[in-house]
N, C-alpha and C positions, 0 to 999 in steps of 0.2 A: 504494500500500500504506500502511496505517496504521502510524504509528511505534510500535514496541514497545521497551520497555526491554531492554537486554542483560542486565541483572542484576536479579533480583527477590528478594523476601524469601520465605523458607519458614517452616515452623513455628518458633515461638520467637523470631522477629525476626532470624534468621540469614540472611545473604545467600547466594544459591545458589553464586556463584563467589567465590573469595577475591580479595584485592587483587592478589596476584601473577598470578593467572589472568587478571584483567581487564587487567592491564598488557600481557600478551601478546595478548589478544583485540583490544585497541584499537591494537596496534602502536605503543605509546607509545615503545618503544625506538628506533624509526626517527625519531620527531619530536625526541627528546632528543639525537640525535647532533649534536654540534657540529662545525662545519667546522674542520679541522685548520689551526692557525695556523703560519705559517712560523717556523722557529726564529730567535729573536732573537740576533744576534751579541753576545757578551759583550765588553765593553770591557776592553782589556788593563790590568792593574793594575801590571805591571812592564815594563821594557825592558832589553834586553841591550846592553851597551856593551863595546867593545874597549879594553883598556888599552894605551896607547901606550908607547913607550920601546924602547931597544935590547935590554934583557934581558927584557922582558915579552912581550906578544903573546897574553896570555890574555884571557878575557872575564869580566865580572861582571854580576850582575843588580841593577838599581836600581829601587826602587819609585817610581812616579809621584807618588802622594800619600803624603808622608812622615808618619809618626806623630809626635805631640808628644813632646818629651823627658821631660816630667813631666806627670802627670795630677793635677788638684786632688783633695784628700781630701774636700772638702765642696763641695756644689753652691752656686753663687753665688746670692744673693738678688736677685730682680728689683727694680729700682728702681721706686718708686711714681711714678705720673704726676704731673707738676708742673702740669698744666692744670686741676686741681680747685680751684675757688674756695672760700675760707673761708665760713663761715655768714653772716658780716656782709655779704658781697657777693652773696648769693643773691637772686634775684628774688622779691619779695613779691606773689604772685598772690592775687587775691581772687575767690571764686566770684561768678558773674554774678547769682545770686539774692540776694546780700547787698549791700545798699546802705544808706547812712545813713538811719536811721529804721525799718529792717526789724525786725519782732518776731521774736526767735529763741527757740528752746527749748533750754535747757541740758541736756546729757546726762551731764555729769561734774562732780565737785566737790561742795562742801558745799551748793550751791544747785541741784542737778540736779532737773529737772522744772519749774523756774520759767520763766516767760516774761519776757524782758528786751528792752530796746530797744538796738539797735546804734547807737553814736555815731560811731566812726571806727576806722581801722586804724592801729596804731602802727608804728614803724620796724622792730620785730622781727618783724612779720607777725601779731602777736596782735591780737585784737579788743577794743576798749574798749566795755563794755556796762554798763548800769545798769537797775534794776528798773522804775521808780524806787523808792528805798528806802522812801518813805512808803506805797507801795501793796503791795509784796510782800516788803519787808525785804531786798532784794538790793542791796548797795552798788555803788559803782564798782569794777570789777574787770576783769582781763584773762583771756581764754580763747582757746584755739586753735580755728580754724574747723572742724576735724574733729570737734569735740565739740559741735556745735550743729546744729539743724535750722532751716532758713530757712522762714518761713511767708509766705503771701501778704499778711498784714496789715502795713500800713505806717503810720507816724506822720510827719507833716510836721514835721521839726525844722530847717527852713531858718532859723528865728529863734533857734535854740538856739546859743549861743556856748560851745564847749568850750575851757577855758583851755589855752594851749600848754604849761603846766607839767605837764599830765597826759600824761607820757611813760613810757617803760620804767624810767627811773631813779626816777621818782616811786613806783613800786610795789615796788621792791627793798627788802628788809629788811636792816638792818645786822647783820652776824654778829659775835658776841662773840669777842674775841681769846683764843686758847687759851693756857693757862698752861704755860710751859716747865718741864721737869723741874728742880727745885731752887729755883724762884722762889716756890713756894707749894704749899699742899696742894690736891690735886685735888678734895677734897670741899668746899672753901671756895667754889668757883665753882658757883653755882646757876643753873639755867635761868630766865631772866626771861620772864614772860608777855607776850604781845603786847598793846600798848595803842595804840589809835587816836589819832593825833596831832590836835591842834586844827586844823591847817591842812587835814587831810583831811576833818574834819567840816564846815569852812566850804565847801570845794569841793563836798562832797556836797549840802549845803543849797542852794548856788547853782545847781548843775546840775538838781536836783530841782525847784526853783522854775520854771526855764525850761521843763523838760520837762512838768510838770503844766499849765503855761499852754498848751503846744501840744496837750495832750490835751483840755483844756476847749474849745479852738477847734474840735475835731472835732465834726461834727453828731451822731455816735453816741458821745458821750463816756462816757455811763453804761455802755453795753455794752462799750466798749473798756477801761474801768477794771476791770470785772468779769472780762474776758478776761485781763488782765495779772495780776490777783490770784489767779486759779485756777491750779492746778498740773497739769501734763500727766502722765498715766499710762496704761499699756496694760492693759485689762481683758480678761476672757474673751470670745472671739469677735472681737477686734480684731486686724487684720493690718496691720502697718506698711507693707508694700509695696502695699497697696490703699488706703491713707489719703491724703487730700489735705490738705495743711497750708496 
């Protein structure tokens, strides 16, 4: 016999039999009957003890699990785990696509969209990059690796010697001391504009000299310099997840 549905639609999309009717037609109540479980014996919470002595002889009920004498008014705060390492002891992992000499695209900051050359990773985990400055006006600066796109273009910087003085302390700016109440007028303290130091200018010129020498040694030096000088931007019809960098 051909299989036929037990319930069919009638006019207006209404089913012929209701849900409760189909419940009985399928004998679902027989399937849903659960096997009766044996009653679980409850554990006794009290015990009866006899009171000894000449004039006693009565009984008393004693709780097995005694309640505390006093309950705290506030919940205790959970102690923080002491196994968390401070930021200075975190592992500084670097993406496998970022190696010394890799051309990166900056995605944040004042120089976003520019292509820069990666020099080395500092102790804080930040990347030390430069334009070089003579090509795209991007100086020596630090940036987090989450704000860069690593490209397949690479420059041979094996002959470039980066000074050891270029560390995290080198890029930290000195903060002006706040005037305490009573020592002077708050309006007398003016914000000083940032001025590039002479030492930083010398380091920039030295690094750029070596890096430009490495660019000139490349067989496609003209095309590579034009690539570094151009800025990256997304236009209409360009999809980042389909692009090859």
